[in-house]
N, C-alpha and C positions, 0 to 999 in steps of 0.2 A: 404434824407428822410429815417427814420428808419423803421424797420419791423412793429412795432406797428402802425405807421401812414399808412403804406401800407395796413395792414390787416383791419383797421378801414375804410379807404377810399374804399377799395375793397368791404367791407360789405355794405357800403352805395350804391355803384353802383349796387350791386346785388339786394338790396331792391328796388331801382328805376327800375331796369330792370324787376323784377317780378311784381311790381305794375303797371307799364305803358306798359310793353311789348306787351300785347294783347289788350289794351284799346285805345292806341293812334295809329292812322293810317292816311295816306295821300292818298286820291283817285288820281290815275293816270290813266285816261281813265276808262276802265272797271276793272282795277286792283286796289288793295289796297297795299300800301307799309307800312310795319310795321318797322319803322326805329330805334326804341329805342335800340335794341341789337347792331346794327351797330354803332350807336352813342356812346354807352358805350364801345364797342371794341376799337374805336379810342382813346377815352379819357383814358381808362385804359392802352392801349399800350404806349401812350406818357408819362403819369404820373408815371405809376408803372412798365412798362416793359412787355415783352412777357409772362413770367411765370404767373404773377398776372392777366394779361389780359385773358389768357386761363382759369385760375381758376375762374375768374368772369363769363366768358361765360359758363363754365360748371355748375357753381352754379345756374345761371339764368335758363339754360335749364333744369337742374334737378328739381328745385323747380316748374317751370311752368308745367313740365310734371306730377309731383306729385299732383299738384292742378288741373290738367285737362285743363289747359289753353295753353299748349304748344304742340309741336309735336316732335316725335323722330328725325325728320329731322333737328331740331334746333341744335342738338349736332355737327354733322360734320361741318355744315356751320359756326356756330358761333365760334367754337373752332379753326378751320383752319383760319378763317378771323382774329380772335384776335391774333393768333400766327404770321401770316404774317404781320399784322399791326405793331406789336411790333418789329419784325426783321427788317422790312423796315425802321422803325423809328430809331432803334439802329444803323443801317448801315449809314444812311444819316443825321440824326438829323433834318429832314424836316417834318413838320406836314402833308404836302400833300402826302409825301411818305407813312405815316401811313394810310391815306385814300386809296391810291392805293393798299396797302397791304390788306386792308379790302375788297375792291371790288374784287380783284383777288382771295383772299382766300375764301370769302363767295360766291360771285357772280358767279365765274367760277369753281374753284376747289371744293368747298363745295357743289355746286349744282350737280356736276357730281358724287361726292361721295355719295350724297343723293339717287341717283338712285337705287343702289343695296339695300340700307336700305329700301326704299319704296317698292321695289319688294319683298324682303324676309320677312320683319317684318310687313308691312302694306298691302300686297297683291295687290299693285298698279302695273299695267303693262304698264306704260307709257314709252315713248322713253327715251333714256339716257340723252337727252338734254332738256327734258320737264321742268326741274326746273331752267334752266339757266336764262331765261328772268325774271321771278318773283324774283328770288334771286338777280340777278344783279340790277334790278330796285330798290328794297328795300335797297340793300347795298350802291348804289350810293347816294340815298336820305339820308340815315342814316349817311354815312361817311361825306357828306357835312354838315349836321346838327352838327355832332360831331366836325368838324373843326371849325364851328362858335362858338359852345359852349366852345370848348377848348381855343380859343382866349380870350373869356371872363373870363373863369376860371383862366387861367394863369396870368391874370392881377391882380386877387384878391387873389390868393393862398398865404398864409403866408409862406409856405415852398415850395421851388422850387424842381422839379423832379431832382433826382441825375443823374450825367453824365453816371454812370454805374449801370444798373439795376441789 
């Protein structure tokens, strides 16, 4: 896959993430999972690699924040999740590893990194682990949806992801 294809594909994923990111959710008990970012992280990590996955996550977070539909907390969670999804996939070549990287990166590490951001920039004084459960729920749902979508996409893609991103 050449760089032009990666840029165009990444742009499409960013557009999808911006359009659907805050409009599509799945109720889980009293919580709402917004899985689109996680779904896109897994897809971008496998198809384009960690660098493009992080750029997609940053682009979606930036545009959603500029439009008033996102949160500053999306930056650490989405970018760390995208990076780990890409690295886990690169090291193993297993789609499930990309999902695991997304859940660890966003659901655990990203949620903990979000705490100081929430405190300093948003004035929230919640506990350090306040974001872990909602971030983890959303990332698990999104990563699994991403896995399902990835299986469908890879059967239909005219160009296969390269072995070395």
